[in-house]
C-alpha positions, -999 to +999 in steps of 0.1 A: -001-004+001+015+030-010+026+055+019-014+081+014-031+049+014-018+047+046-020+080+058-060+077+045-072+043+062-055+058+091-072+090+094-104+072+089-097+049+120-090+071+138-116+098+137-153+074+116-136+035+132-129+041+163-092+016+165-063+046+171-045+013+173-050+002+139-045+036+130-013+038+144-003+003+127-012+025+095+004+055+106+036+041+112+033+020+088+031+055+063+063+060+079+083+023+064+076+045+034+089+075+036+106+079+072+108+121+064+072+132+056+063+141+090+025+139+080+024+105+093+042+115+131+019+146+137-008+118+133+012+101+153+009+129+177-026+139+172-037+098+183-016+108+211-031+140+224-069+124+214-062+085+225-038+084+250-049+051+269-059+040+236-018+044+224-004+034+259-019+001+255-015-007+218+020-003+227+026-010+259+046-041+250+050-040+216+062-074+187+051-057+162+072-041+136+042-012+137+045-014+175+078-007+176+080+027+155+049+040+169+065+031+204+100+050+198+081+085+184+058+079+213+088+086+235+109+111+218+082+130+223+078+126+261+112+131+264+126+095+268+150+100+246+170+068+260+140+046+261+133+064+220+162+052+210+165+015+223+132+011+207+139+019+175+173+001+179+152-029+185+134-023+148+158-040+134+152-071+154+119-075+146+107-095+117+081-070+095+046-089+088 
């Protein structure tokens, strides 16, 4: 799926679909497609603001690639740089699906 398609699905899941975790999965996938594009990161930050508990639960015990990507960025937003770096470093070890 293209980055724009992933972001479109993420927005639908976040606002109409009622599933912040699924939205985060699509946003993290879009980050994988184009890590330099800020739109995916903005969406994750928005999800954190609007659905903080659901986002925290979705990445609390990451096992999938998208969870490590999202958890790393959420740690970064919280100013927890060591944890963010640790989660990002783990991405190389997690098989993509």
